[in-house]
C-alpha positions as CSV (number, residue, x, y, z in Angstrom):
1,X,35.5,32.5,-65.3
2,X,32.4,35.0,-64.7
3,X,31.5,35.3,-61.3
4,X,27.7,35.2,-60.4
5,X,26.5,38.9,-60.0
6,X,23.9,39.4,-56.9
7,X,20.9,41.6,-57.2
8,X,20.6,44.5,-54.6
9,X,17.6,46.1,-53.1
10,X,17.9,48.5,-50.4
11,X,15.3,48.2,-48.2
12,X,15.4,51.0,-44.9
13,X,13.3,48.8,-42.9
14,X,11.9,45.0,-43.0
15,X,9.3,43.6,-40.7
16,X,10.7,41.1,-37.8
17,X,9.9,37.9,-40.1
18,X,11.8,39.0,-43.0
19,X,14.9,40.2,-41.3
20,X,16.8,39.4,-37.8
21,X,16.4,35.9,-35.7
22,X,13.7,33.6,-37.1
23,X,13.0,30.5,-34.9
24,X,13.3,27.9,-37.7
25,X,11.7,24.6,-36.7
26,X,12.0,22.6,-40.0
27,X,15.4,22.6,-39.7
28,X,16.2,23.7,-35.8
29,X,18.4,26.3,-36.4
30,X,18.0,30.1,-35.5
31,X,18.9,32.8,-38.1
32,X,17.9,34.3,-41.3
33,X,17.6,31.7,-44.2
34,X,20.1,33.1,-46.5
35,X,22.3,36.4,-47.2
36,X,19.0,38.0,-46.9
37,X,19.5,38.5,-43.2
38,X,21.6,41.7,-44.1
39,X,18.3,43.4,-45.1
40,X,20.0,43.9,-48.3
41,X,18.9,41.4,-50.7
42,X,15.5,41.2,-51.6
43,X,13.8,37.9,-49.9
44,X,13.4,35.2,-52.9
45,X,15.7,36.9,-55.3
46,X,17.7,34.5,-57.5
47,X,21.4,35.4,-58.2
48,X,21.3,36.0,-62.1
49,X,23.8,33.6,-63.6
50,X,25.4,33.8,-66.9
51,X,24.1,30.6,-69.2
52,X,27.8,29.3,-69.6
53,X,28.2,29.4,-65.6
54,X,24.8,27.7,-64.8
55,X,26.6,24.3,-63.7
56,X,25.1,22.1,-61.2
57,X,26.7,21.5,-57.7
58,X,27.2,17.8,-57.7
59,X,28.7,17.9,-53.9
60,X,29.1,20.7,-50.9
61,X,31.7,21.7,-48.6
62,X,30.5,21.3,-45.1
63,X,32.0,23.8,-42.6
64,X,34.1,21.9,-39.9
65,X,32.2,21.8,-36.2
66,X,35.5,21.9,-34.7
67,X,37.9,24.9,-35.4
68,X,41.3,23.7,-33.9
69,X,42.8,20.7,-36.4
70,X,45.8,19.7,-34.1
71,X,42.8,18.4,-31.6
72,X,41.4,16.3,-34.1
73,X,42.2,13.0,-32.6
74,X,40.6,14.3,-29.2
75,X,37.1,15.4,-31.3
76,X,37.1,11.9,-32.9
77,X,37.0,10.2,-29.5
78,X,34.6,12.7,-28.3
79,X,32.5,12.2,-31.0
80,X,32.5,8.6,-30.8
81,X,31.7,8.9,-27.2
82,X,28.9,10.9,-27.6
83,X,27.3,8.8,-30.5
84,X,27.8,5.5,-28.5
85,X,26.3,7.1,-25.6
86,X,23.3,8.1,-27.5
87,X,22.7,4.9,-29.4
88,X,22.9,2.7,-26.0
89,X,20.9,4.8,-23.9
90,X,18.3,5.4,-26.3
91,X,18.1,1.6,-27.2
92,X,17.8,0.6,-23.6
93,X,14.6,3.2,-23.2
94,X,12.9,1.3,-26.4
95,X,13.9,-2.3,-25.4
96,X,13.0,-1.8,-21.6
97,X,9.7,-0.1,-22.7
98,X,8.9,-3.1,-25.0
99,X,9.7,-6.0,-22.5
100,X,9.1,-4.8,-19.0
101,X,4.9,-5.3,-18.6
102,X,5.0,-2.1,-15.9
103,X,6.5,0.5,-18.8
104,X,3.6,-0.5,-20.8
105,X,1.7,2.6,-19.9
106,X,0.9,6.2,-22.1
107,X,3.6,7.7,-20.3
108,X,6.8,5.1,-21.6
109,X,4.8,4.6,-24.8
110,X,5.4,8.5,-25.8
111,X,9.1,8.0,-24.0
112,X,10.0,5.1,-26.6
113,X,8.9,7.1,-29.4
114,X,11.0,10.5,-28.3
115,X,14.4,7.8,-28.0
116,X,13.3,6.3,-31.6
117,X,13.6,10.0,-32.9
118,X,16.7,11.0,-30.9
119,X,18.3,7.8,-32.8
120,X,17.3,9.1,-36.0
121,X,18.1,12.6,-35.7
122,X,21.9,11.9,-34.0
123,X,22.5,8.8,-36.9
124,X,21.4,11.4,-39.6
125,X,24.5,13.5,-38.6
126,X,27.1,12.0,-36.6
127,X,28.1,8.9,-38.5
128,X,28.9,11.3,-41.8
129,X,30.6,13.7,-39.4
130,X,32.8,11.1,-38.0
131,X,33.5,9.8,-41.2
132,X,35.0,13.4,-42.6
133,X,36.9,13.6,-39.3
134,X,38.6,10.4,-39.6
135,X,39.6,10.9,-43.4
136,X,40.0,14.7,-43.2
137,X,37.6,15.7,-45.6
138,X,34.5,17.9,-45.4
139,X,32.8,17.4,-48.4
140,X,28.8,15.8,-48.9
141,X,27.2,14.6,-52.1
142,X,24.1,16.4,-53.3
143,X,21.8,13.4,-52.9
144,X,23.7,12.7,-49.2
145,X,22.8,16.3,-48.2
146,X,19.1,16.4,-49.1
147,X,18.9,13.0,-47.5
148,X,20.7,14.3,-44.6
149,X,18.2,17.6,-44.5
150,X,15.1,15.4,-44.9
151,X,16.2,12.9,-42.0
152,X,17.1,15.7,-39.8
153,X,14.3,17.7,-40.5
154,X,11.9,14.7,-39.9
155,X,13.5,13.9,-36.4
156,X,13.6,17.4,-35.1
157,X,10.2,18.9,-36.3
158,X,8.4,15.4,-35.1
159,X,10.2,15.5,-32.0
160,X,8.7,18.9,-31.5
161,X,4.9,17.8,-31.8
162,X,5.5,14.9,-29.7
163,X,7.0,16.9,-26.9
164,X,3.5,18.7,-26.8
165,X,1.9,15.1,-27.0
166,X,3.8,14.5,-23.6
167,X,2.7,17.6,-22.3
168,X,-1.1,16.9,-22.9
169,X,-0.3,13.3,-21.2
170,X,1.3,14.9,-18.2
171,X,-2.0,17.2,-18.1
172,X,-4.3,14.5,-18.3
173,X,-2.5,12.4,-15.6
174,X,-2.4,15.2,-13.2
175,X,-5.5,17.2,-14.0
176,X,-8.0,14.5,-15.1
177,X,-6.7,11.3,-12.9
178,X,-10.3,9.9,-12.8
179,X,-10.9,9.7,-16.6
180,X,-7.3,9.5,-17.4
181,X,-7.2,5.6,-18.6
182,X,-10.1,5.6,-20.4
183,X,-9.1,9.3,-22.2
184,X,-5.5,7.8,-22.9
185,X,-6.8,4.6,-24.2
186,X,-4.6,2.1,-26.1
187,X,-6.3,3.7,-29.6
188,X,-5.8,7.0,-28.6
189,X,-2.0,6.6,-28.0
190,X,-1.7,5.1,-31.6
191,X,-4.0,7.9,-32.9
192,X,-1.8,10.6,-31.5
193,X,1.2,9.2,-32.6
194,X,0.2,8.0,-36.1
195,X,-0.6,11.9,-36.1
196,X,2.6,13.1,-35.0
197,X,4.7,10.8,-37.6
198,X,2.5,11.8,-40.1
199,X,2.7,15.7,-39.6
200,X,6.3,15.0,-39.2
201,X,6.7,13.2,-42.6
202,X,4.5,15.5,-44.8
203,X,6.3,18.7,-43.2
204,X,9.8,17.5,-43.8
205,X,8.9,16.1,-47.1
206,X,7.4,18.8,-48.6
207,X,10.0,21.2,-47.4
208,X,12.7,18.9,-48.6
209,X,11.5,18.5,-52.0
210,X,11.1,22.6,-52.2
211,X,14.5,22.5,-51.8
212,X,15.8,19.6,-54.1
213,X,14.2,21.4,-57.2
214,X,15.9,24.4,-56.6
215,X,19.2,25.5,-58.6
216,X,22.6,25.6,-57.2
217,X,25.6,26.9,-59.1
218,X,28.1,27.7,-56.9
219,X,29.4,28.6,-54.0
220,X,29.3,25.1,-52.4
221,X,30.3,25.9,-49.1
222,X,27.5,25.0,-46.1
223,X,28.1,27.0,-43.2
224,X,27.7,24.7,-40.8
225,X,28.7,21.0,-40.4
226,X,25.4,19.6,-41.5
227,X,23.1,19.8,-44.3
228,X,20.1,22.3,-42.6
229,X,17.6,24.3,-45.0
230,X,18.6,27.6,-43.7
231,X,22.4,27.1,-44.7
232,X,21.4,25.2,-48.2
233,X,19.1,27.7,-49.1
234,X,21.6,30.6,-48.9
235,X,23.6,28.6,-51.5
236,X,20.9,28.5,-54.3
237,X,21.0,30.6,-57.2
238,X,17.3,30.0,-58.0
239,X,14.1,31.9,-56.4
240,X,13.6,30.8,-52.8
241,X,10.6,32.4,-52.5
242,X,8.3,29.5,-52.1
243,X,10.5,27.6,-49.5
244,X,11.0,30.4,-47.5
245,X,6.5,31.3,-47.5
246,X,6.8,27.5,-46.2
247,X,9.7,28.2,-43.6
248,X,7.3,31.1,-42.1
249,X,4.1,29.2,-42.0
250,X,5.9,26.3,-40.1
251,X,7.5,28.9,-37.4
252,X,4.1,30.0,-36.8
253,X,2.1,26.6,-36.8
254,X,4.4,24.1,-35.4
255,X,6.8,26.7,-33.7
256,X,4.6,29.1,-31.8
257,X,1.7,26.9,-31.8
258,X,3.6,23.7,-29.9
259,X,5.3,26.3,-27.8
260,X,2.1,27.8,-26.6
261,X,0.3,24.4,-26.2
262,X,3.0,23.3,-23.8
263,X,2.7,26.6,-22.0
264,X,-0.6,26.3,-21.3
265,X,-0.6,22.2,-20.4
266,X,2.0,23.2,-17.5
267,X,0.2,26.3,-16.6
268,X,-3.0,24.1,-15.9
269,X,-0.6,21.4,-14.0
270,X,0.6,24.0,-11.8
271,X,-2.8,25.0,-11.1
272,X,-4.0,22.0,-10.2
273,X,-0.5,21.0,-7.8
274,X,-0.9,24.2,-5.8
275,X,-4.2,22.8,-5.2
276,X,-3.0,19.9,-3.8
277,X,-3.0,19.5,0.4
278,X,0.4,18.6,1.8
279,X,3.7,18.9,0.4
280,X,4.2,15.6,0.1
281,X,1.2,15.3,-2.4
282,X,2.5,17.9,-4.1
283,X,6.0,16.4,-5.0
284,X,4.6,13.2,-5.8
285,X,2.5,15.0,-8.5
286,X,5.4,17.3,-9.7
287,X,7.7,14.1,-9.7
288,X,5.4,12.6,-12.9
289,X,6.2,15.0,-14.9
290,X,9.5,16.8,-14.1
291,X,11.7,14.6,-16.4
292,X,9.4,15.6,-19.2
293,X,9.6,19.5,-18.2
294,X,13.5,19.2,-18.0
295,X,13.7,17.3,-21.8
296,X,11.3,20.2,-22.9
297,X,13.0,23.1,-21.2
298,X,16.4,21.4,-22.7
299,X,14.6,21.6,-25.9
300,X,13.4,24.9,-26.1
301,X,16.4,26.6,-24.0
302,X,18.3,26.3,-27.2
303,X,16.3,28.7,-29.1
304,X,16.0,31.0,-26.2
305,X,19.6,31.0,-25.7
306,X,20.0,31.8,-29.5
307,X,17.9,35.2,-29.2
308,X,19.9,36.4,-25.7
309,X,23.2,36.1,-27.5
310,X,24.9,39.6,-28.1
311,X,23.8,41.2,-31.4
312,X,27.5,41.2,-32.6
313,X,27.9,37.1,-32.5
314,X,28.0,36.1,-36.1
315,X,25.1,34.4,-37.3
316,X,26.9,31.1,-38.5
317,X,28.3,30.5,-34.7
318,X,24.7,31.2,-33.6
319,X,23.4,28.5,-35.9
320,X,26.4,26.1,-35.1
321,X,26.0,26.3,-31.6
322,X,22.3,25.5,-32.1
323,X,23.0,22.7,-34.3
324,X,25.6,21.1,-31.8
325,X,22.8,21.1,-29.0
326,X,20.2,19.4,-31.2
327,X,22.2,16.8,-32.7
328,X,24.9,16.0,-30.3
329,X,23.9,17.3,-26.4
330,X,19.9,16.5,-26.8
331,X,19.5,13.0,-28.1
332,X,22.5,11.9,-25.6
333,X,20.8,13.6,-22.4
334,X,17.3,12.5,-23.3
335,X,17.4,9.1,-22.2
336,X,19.7,9.8,-19.0
337,X,17.2,12.7,-17.8
338,X,14.4,9.8,-18.2
339,X,16.5,7.5,-16.9
340,X,18.3,9.0,-13.4
341,X,14.9,10.5,-12.4
342,X,12.8,7.5,-13.0
343,X,13.0,4.6,-10.5
344,X,11.3,2.0,-12.8
345,X,13.6,2.4,-15.6
346,X,16.6,2.2,-13.0
347,X,15.0,-1.0,-11.6
348,X,14.9,-2.3,-15.3
349,X,18.4,-1.4,-15.8
350,X,19.9,-3.4,-12.7
351,X,17.6,-6.2,-13.1
352,X,19.3,-6.5,-16.5
353,X,23.1,-6.0,-15.2
354,X,21.9,-8.8,-12.3
355,X,20.6,-11.1,-14.6
356,X,23.7,-11.0,-17.1
357,X,25.8,-11.3,-14.0
358,X,24.3,-14.6,-12.7
359,X,24.5,-16.0,-16.0
């Protein structure tokens, strides 16, 4: 059986956007999109296949998230605990926001949407990962891979935009307190969330369709424990040029654009807080946005962490670290951050617990 030859093009120097690390907001991992990161393969160049060997891949093999097979039982327990914690805590935030009238304000409206996205994100990855751990396999069908790719990309990119909207909400609450109620009315909140979910849907659907129409003729080993666009693109034997262009556009528009808007919002918030007389007033103003700031810091610190790692660190290890943070850690910690630092949500929790005890 003939192997797939690769067209090699030696490029002495490439611009930053064609080599090295790239903040990948569509699938939220950092690294080159394909074997192009070595600077030796021309971006988007397809691998030339002999007609007899052009067979469509029906399933992919996922690289395990854990390396030690002897601790597989422990890994199953840890993953299951993380999943249950994320499901219960995010569900509680959603239910509390809906049934408790004091939480019917803009900030908690956005928090409940964040909880929904965290549920979607972790549920797109953890069930399949647990299935593979329990059954001792690492396979996923082509259709399942595309579905996972779409769902995870949707939740991650939509959450990125939502965090920017939440920073704008905190800016209005602190810097424009007299106009906050009118500027963040129910109609405005619904319009903002419609735009957030709409942009996330169009973004993920467009890029998923671009990936689905590519040819995959082997190898079929995905160098990650889930299907993300960069890892899947690396396996395509057809041209990925258009898909990569869309990735770079999303890097600039969604990634850098939202990051700069969040920075701008908090610069204005900090300036306003510093003008407040008295430490008590400053602390009260800061406490209203501290939880959101912690979530934003957790979200963006993963990308920054990837950049400051030594260049000797294998790219696959960096991608896996980022994926673990966004799929396992962030959805579990987000509701805990808002709950532990929020007296109103904690009061609702204890009220529900007390109600069940009395009955």
